[in-house]
N, C-alpha and C positions, 0 to 999 in steps of 0.2 A: 630283256627288251624284246618287244614283239614287232616293232617296225620303227623306221625313222633313220636319222643320220647319226653316225658315231665315228670315232676315229678308226683309221685302219689298224692301229695298234690294238684297240679293244677287240676288234673282230679277229685279228690274228691270235689273240690270247685265248680264244674259245677252244675248249676241248670236248664239250658235250652239248647235247640238246636236252632241255628239261621242260616239263610242263608245270606251270604255276597258275593257279586259279586266283585271280584278283577279285575282291569283293565277294568272297564266298564264305558262308557262315560256318562251314565245317572244314577241318583240316584233312581233306581227302588227298591222298597221294596218287598221282598218275605217273606211270613209268612209260617212257618212250620206248617202243619196240622196233621201230624202223622209220626212216626218213630219207629224203633226197636233198642234196646240196647242189646248187647251181651258182657258179662264180662267173660274173659277166664283167669283163674288163673293157675299158674304152677301146674301140676299134679292133677288138679281137673276138674270135669265136667263143661262145659260152662253153663252159666245162660243167657237165652234170655227172655227179657221182651218187650212188645209193649206198646206204648203210643199214646195218641191223643193230639193235640196241640203241643206247643213247650216246655212246662215245663216238667221236669223229675218228675215222680210219686214218692211217698214215698218209694215204693219197689225198684225203680231204684236208688234213693239216698242211700238206705241201701246197695244195692249191690255194689255201687261205694265206699262206706265207708270201705269196706273190702279188697280193692285191695292193693297189695304190689308190690314192684319192680319186674319186669318180667311179670306182668299181662298185658293182651291186652284188650283194650276196643274198641268195634266197634259200631258205630252208622250207621245203614243202613236202607234200605227201606224208605228213607226220602222223603216225599212228601211235596212240598211247592206250594203255590198259589201266582202268580205274580199279578201285577197291572191290567192285562187284565182278571183276574179271571180264567186263565187256570192252571190246576194242572200240576206240573212237578216233575219227579223223579230226585233226586240229587245224586251225587256220595257219596259213603260211606265215613265216617270219621273213620280212624283207628289210634289209639293211643297206644303207648307202654309206660307203667309206668316204670320209672327208679329211 
């Protein structure tokens, strides 16, 4: 999912960030090499964490475990490497927990 609303449970179940190209004629694989995660809970300060690779760190999983309906989760600064070895910045993923 690249954006929109989803259940808090679905967000909490995530353990990695991956790149998938929709409506693309070739089966090109892109590997996420780094990203940032921001958790914004209602009436609380935002928490931003950075990671390398595609797996969420323990601190990221802990932050996601505390989200409640109304929380916003943003994966941004996503960098992925394609089959040609070129690094590319990807669009942010913005999810609203309901």
